[in-house]
N, C-alpha and C positions, 0 to 999 in steps of 0.2 A: 677026728678031723673032718671026715667026709660028712658026718651028721651035722656038726656045727656049721660047716660051710653051706650045707643045704638050707639049714634054718635061716642063716643070714641072708641067703639069696631070696628066700620066700617071704621073710618077715615083713609084715605091714605093707606089702606090695611095693617095696622099695626097688628102684631101678639102679643097678650097679653100673657106674660108668668110670672110665679112667679119667685122670686129671687132664685138663685141656693143654694143648700145645700152642703157645703164642708166637712161635717163630715166624709163621707166614704173615700174621697180622703185623708184626713189627716191620717186616720187609715191605708190606703193602702200605702202611700208614706212616711209618717212620720218616720218610723223606718229606712229608707234608708238615712235620712239626719243626718249629723254629725256636731258637734261643733269642731272648730279647734283653738287651742291656740298655739302661737309661743313664743319662748324664745330666748334671746340673752345674750351672756356673757357680764357682766358689764365691761365697759371701764373706765379708770380714768377720772373724770370730775372735772372741776374747780369749786370752791365755787362761788355761785351767789353773785353779788355785794350787799352789805348791810347785810350780815349775812350768816349763814350756810344753807345748803340745807334744813335741818329739820326745821329751823326757818322760811324760806321762804314758805315752804309747809304749816306750821301751820298758818302763816299770811294769806295765800290765802284761806285756809279753813274757817277762821273766817269771812272774808269779803264776800266770794262767796259761801261757803258751799261745795266746791269741791276742789280736789287737783289741782295743776298747770297742765293745759292741756299738754299731751304728755311727762310729766316729769316722768322718770323711778322711780320706788319705790326704795328707798335707804335703805340699812342696816344702823344701828347705826354707826356713824363715828369711834368709837373705835372698834378695832378688826374686821373691815369690811373685809370679805374674798375677795381675788382677784379672778377674772374670775368667779364670781358667776352668774348663769343664772337668768336673770331678765325677767318679763313679757314684751313682745313686742307688741302683738296685738291679737285680737280675730276676727275670721271669721267663715265661714260656708263651707260646702262641701257636696257631696253626693256619695254614693257607686256605682261604675260602675260595679263591678263584685263581685261574692260571695267570691273570694279568696283575697279580700282586696285592690283592686285598687280604689282610691278615687279621684274625680275631684274637683278642686277649682279654684280660681283666682291666677294668678302668683303673684299679689301684696300682697296677703295674706301671702305667704311663703317667699317673697323676703327678703333676709338678715337674715333669721332665723337660729340660731344655733341648735335649737331643735323644732320639730313640734309634738304637742300632739293632738290626736284625741279622742274625747269622743262620744260614741254611745248613743242612746236613753235609752239603758238599763243600763247606767252609767259605762259601762266598758271603761277603758282608755288605749290607746296604744301610744307608741312612733312610729312616722311615719318616713319613709325614703322618701326624695324628689326624685322622679323618673326623673322628668324634668319639666322645666317651660319655657314658651315662652312669653316674655314681649310684643311682637308686638301684639299678640291677647289677652294677659292677661289670658292665660289658663295654668294650672299646674296640674300635676298628682302626688299623693303621695301614698305610699304603707304601709299597716299595716300587721302584721303577724296574720292573722285570717282566718277562713274558715266558710262557711255556712252563710255568711252575706246576708241580704236582698238587692239585687241590684235594681236599678231603671229601668223602661222601657223608652227607648228613642223614642221620638215622631218624626213624619214627619213634619218638619218646613214648607214645601211647602203647607201643609193643613191648617196652621194657618191663621186665618182670622181676619182682623181688626174689633174690636168690641166684640170679643168673650171673655168669662170669663177666667181668669188665676189666679193662686194662687202661693204664695211664702212661703217657710219655711226656717228659718234661726235663727241667734242669734244676732239681733240688740242690740247694747250696751251691749252685753254679755248675753242677756235674751234668753236662749236656747229654741229651739222648738217653736218659735213665728210664728204664721200663719197670713198672710195678703193676701188680694185678691183685684182684680180690673179687668180691661179689657185691651186688646191690643189696644194701641193708634195709632200705626203706625208700618209698617214693612219697612225694607231696609232704616233705618235712617242712613245717612252718618255722622259718628262722628269719624271714625278711618280710617287708611290707608289700612289695610289689611282685614277688614270686615265691614259689615253694621250691625246695631243693631236692636233688637226688642224694641220698645218703649212701655211702659205700664204706668198705673197710680197706680200700686201696691205700697203700702208703703214700701220703702226700706231705710234703715238707716245704718250707720257704724256698721259692724258686720254681715250684710246680705250678704256681698260680698262672692261670691263662692257658694252660695246656689242655689237650683233649682227653675226654673220657670216652673210651672206644668199646663197642660191643663185639661179640664174636663173629659178626658179619663184616667187621672192618669199618663200621660206620661210627661217626662221632655222635654221641647222644648227650654230651654235656661238656661244660667248661669247668675244670677243677678250680675251685675258688676259695674255699675255707676249710679249716680244720677245727675240731674241738680239742683244746689242749690246756693243761694246767702248767706245762713245762715250756711251751713254745715249740715243741716238736710233736711228731705224730704219736697219737695215742689210740689209734684204731677206729677213729671216727672222722670221716671227711665228707665234704659237701660239694656238689657240682651243680652249676646252673643248667637247667634243662635246655636242650638245644632248640626246641621250638620257640621258647621265650627269647633266647639269645638271637635267633634269626629274625624275629619280629623287630627287636631293637636294632640289630645291625642294618636292616633294610632302611630304617628311618635315618640312621647315622650316615649311611652312604648317600641317601637322597638329599639330606639337608644339614647334616652335621650335628643334629640335636634330636631329642625324642620329645614328641608332643603327647601329653597325657591328659585324660579327662579329669574333671573334678565337679562335685555338686555342692560342696560347702556345708558339710555336716560333721559334727563330732560324735563319735560312736563308742559304744561299750558293749560287753557281752550280755547275753540274756541268761540269767541263772534258772535252774530248774524250779526253784521256789517261786520266782517271779512269774515264770511262764504258766505255772499251775494257778497262781492266784489271780491272773488277769484273763484266764480262759484260753490261752494260746495252746495249752496242752503240753507239748514237749519243748525243751530249751532249743530254740532255733532262731535264726535271723540275728539282726544286730539292733541294739537300742539306740535311737537317736537322742543323744544327750543335749545337743544344741544345734541350732540352725543359724548360719551366718546371714547377716543383713544383706539384702539385695542379691543373694546367691541364687543359683538355679534351684536349689532345694526350697528356698523360701517362695520363689515365684511359682513353683510347682504345687505349693500347698503343704509341704512337709512340716510337721510340728515336733517340738521336743516331746519325747514320750512315745512317738511312733516306733514301731518295730518293723524294720525293712526285711521282708521275707523273700522277695524276688527283685532282680534288676535285669532288665532287657531279656526276660525269659529265663534267666539263670537263677537257680535256687541259691539263696544266701543262707548258709548254714551256720557260719561262725564269723567273727569280726574280720578275719584276714580276707574273707571272700569278697567283701564289698570294695575296698580300695583297689584290689586287683581287677575286678570287673569294670569298675568306673575308669581306672587308669588305662585299661586296654580299649576303651571306647573312644572313637575319634571325636575330638571337640567339635561342637556344632550339631552332633547327632541328637535326634529326638527319640527317646526310648521310653518304654513303659516301666513303671516301678510299682510294686505291691507292698502296702504297709498294713500292719495289724494295729487298729486304733479303737480303743474303748470297746473291746469285745467282738469286733468284726474286721474283715479284710476290706481294703479300699484300694482301687487302682488309680494311679496318677500318671501323668505324662511329664517328663522332665527333659529339658534341653541341656546337654552336657557342655560345660565350659572348659577352658584350658587351665591346667593346674597353675597355681601361683603361690607365692609365699603365704603362709598362714597369717591371718590377722590376729593381732593381740588386742582383745577388748578390755577396757578398764571399767570397773564397777564404781559407781558414785554413791554418795550418801542417799539414804532413803528417808522419806517423810512418813511419819506415823499417823495412822487414823484410829478412830475408836476401835477398841479390841473386844473380842468375845472369846469365850473359853469352850473348847470342844472336850467335854468330859464324857466318860471317864478316861479318855485317851491321854490326857495330859497336854493338851494343845491350847495355847492362847493365840488367836490370829486376828488380823485386821484387814479391812478392805484396801485395795491398791488405789492410789491416786491415778488420774489420767496420765500425769507425767511419768509415774513409775511404769505404767503399762507401755508407754512409748519407749521408755529407756530400755526395758527388758524385752521389748518386742513380743508381748503376749496380749491376747484379747481379754483375758481375765485372770482370776486366781486370787489367793489371799496370802498375806505375809505372815510368817510365824514370828510372833512377838516373844513367845516363851514356849519351851518344850520340857516337860517333866515326865516322870513315871514311865509309862509304856512308850510314849512318843520319843523320849530321850533315849531309851534303851534301843529303839529302832534306828537311832542315828540322826533323827531330825533335830535341828538346832535353830536358834534364833537367826532371823534373816533369810531363811529358806522361803521359797514361794511354793505353795501347794497348788498344783494345776489340775489334779484329778484324784478321786477317791473311789476305789472299787469299780473302776472303769467308767465312772460318771464324771463328766467335766465340771470343774469348779469354776464358775464364772464370776462369783461375787461372794461376799460374806453371807448373804441371805441363802444362796445356793449351798454354801458350805454347811450351814446349820441344818438345812433340810436334808441333805445327804447323811449327815452324822446322826440325825434322829431316826433314820431308817436302817442303818447298818446293824448287822448282828454283832452284839457286843461280846459274844462268846467265841467268835471265830476271828482268825487273822484277817486284816484288810490290807489291800495294796494301796499305797499312796505314791503318786507321781509328784516328785519335788524338783524344783529348779534351784540350783546353787551356783552362783556366779554365772558362767556361760554354759553350764552343763545341766542336763536333766537326768534323773535316775529314779528307779522304783525302790521303795523300801516297804517292809512288812511290819505293821504294828500288831504285836501279838498280845492277846488278853492274858491276864494273870499278874501276879505280884513279882 
């Protein structure tokens, strides 16, 4: 026993510690956590097939012991008041400031006609929605109260994978429920505008909007999502990092909305094969598949086929990095952007605009010009007319009239535009023929094509 204990104590330099005690944290942070109930006005509903609403509810209770899921509670059919406020949902939140600002998830208050906040001392307040941002799922509500116990906001950069964290919320409406676990991962990409903190803290419906708390009693995240195949907790939960949430909340409190930057590009990942074929080296950055007309990107000189490697000094390593960097940039700011284009890096300046709904571009019929064949690659192409260049917003290129053999296997098809081959820009049919006469027919070549509103690289490989 003594020998084995000694080995365990010395093995692999492990530090033996006792399990943490969360009691003091609960006493410290618990009063800052609130329960949020939302109400919505009843709308006329049709009777369910097979009987009245009440009959169907009773049938469901008899067989399953619970009401019909998501079914609103109905008043008796006779004399049912119109526009009566009905329970909509239950969530959690926490007090940001002593004067009544409370943070929660946007989906907790979305569509609510009334928001009711209950404190741990059982006081209940009607709350006003200050603002909600669906993209990050952050919302701020306000109650008329003073002297409230506000949370301490922690430094997310100090959060380490493996450290203990705790959650307080109202799962299934069970107020002030405490659960605990560890940080499973950081920077987990599951959203467009932010990455999440992944934990194994038990989170269930009703925990949404509640705080994720470190062992120093600081809030480091907002419990927001779970991964589940059953609808209940399965050991994986996600929290919005508090630094991102605070940035959003500051804008919501100032103006009721969040202003984000945009530059007007469609993007795609850069694969290892493409990176090697065009001389980029490793797979990094994001491929510009398309540039919106009259967008900041077009005005700055970005082109389809460019690979963005830096934005405002920040390294762009994967597709998720760019929308986050651009979105966090104040509209109107002029920033530097670095692109990899035809074998070399190029620095541009771009003025960031404010985000707006994406434009939907429609493609029109194309006119054909005399064709030529790029053999032995299996390509038949033709020059673009001036009208086509204007329509597709390109300076040059050739149109694919037919793709067979190796070109077809590479994914090229009729109607594609070829903009570059082996890092050389294709400006015309004559230029296409010249480039094709010089390429090594025994090695794969990279081809930048435009299809619809997007551009992408493909590799044509020699062989049968």
